[in-house]
Legacy VTK file of the C-alpha trace (Angstrom):
# vtk DataFile Version 3.0
C-alpha trace
ASCII
DATASET POLYDATA
POINTS 73 float
7.974 60.318 40.518
6.875 61.379 44.018
5.519 64.910 44.098
7.395 67.502 46.147
4.466 68.137 48.497
4.186 64.404 49.198
7.911 64.160 49.909
7.546 67.063 52.332
4.543 65.405 54.001
6.410 62.103 54.348
9.387 63.895 55.912
7.183 65.722 58.430
5.343 62.547 59.418
8.618 60.652 59.761
10.034 63.407 61.970
6.967 63.917 64.149
5.610 60.363 64.368
9.004 58.683 64.025
7.588 56.224 61.544
7.475 55.787 57.798
4.135 56.380 56.078
2.624 52.961 55.237
3.099 51.777 51.670
-0.663 51.648 51.081
-0.858 55.402 51.715
2.149 56.049 49.487
0.536 53.980 46.726
-2.768 55.852 46.961
-0.969 59.222 46.801
1.533 58.313 44.036
-0.771 58.891 41.051
-4.088 59.866 42.608
-5.743 60.540 39.259
-4.981 57.027 37.986
-5.138 54.894 41.084
-5.578 56.727 44.376
-8.877 58.494 43.794
-10.700 55.579 42.107
-9.458 53.077 44.715
-10.297 55.411 47.582
-13.864 55.635 46.240
-14.069 51.838 46.194
-12.684 51.614 49.738
-15.189 54.193 50.996
-18.091 52.359 49.354
-17.018 49.012 50.800
-16.268 50.334 54.281
-18.966 52.998 54.653
-21.694 52.129 52.146
-24.940 50.257 52.811
-24.392 46.853 54.407
-25.835 44.377 56.869
-22.616 44.859 58.853
-21.865 47.940 60.928
-18.895 50.161 60.112
-17.217 48.863 63.261
-17.657 45.250 62.185
-16.196 46.005 58.757
-13.223 47.770 60.369
-12.694 44.761 62.630
-12.812 42.397 59.631
-10.303 44.575 57.779
-7.976 44.692 60.801
-8.156 40.898 61.201
-7.404 40.256 57.523
-4.518 42.746 57.620
-3.074 41.002 60.669
-3.393 37.590 58.999
-1.579 39.011 55.958
1.112 40.470 58.235
0.180 43.933 56.997
0.917 46.842 59.337
-2.051 48.861 58.096
LINES 1 74
73 0 1 2 3 4 5 6 7 8 9 10 11 12 13 14 15 16 17 18 19 20 21 22 23 24 25 26 27 28 29 30 31 32 33 34 35 36 37 38 39 40 41 42 43 44 45 46 47 48 49 50 51 52 53 54 55 56 57 58 59 60 61 62 63 64 65 66 67 68 69 70 71 72
C-alpha cells in the first residue's frame, strides 16, 4: 500500500541519513487524504496556534513526553 514515490523517498533518506524514516512520518504519509492531512492540521494548530505557551515551550513539552514514552520522534 505504500506509494512508489514514498518508497523512493524512504530509500533516499535511508541511504543519505543512514536511518529509517520514523513510523510517525510513515503513518502520516500512508493515506494522507484519510489520516495524514487531517492529523497534520491538528498538529499544526496545537503546536503553532494561539496559546499562552510559546512555540518553543510546546516543542519542549512534546520532546519531554516523547522521551517519557520512549518515542524516537
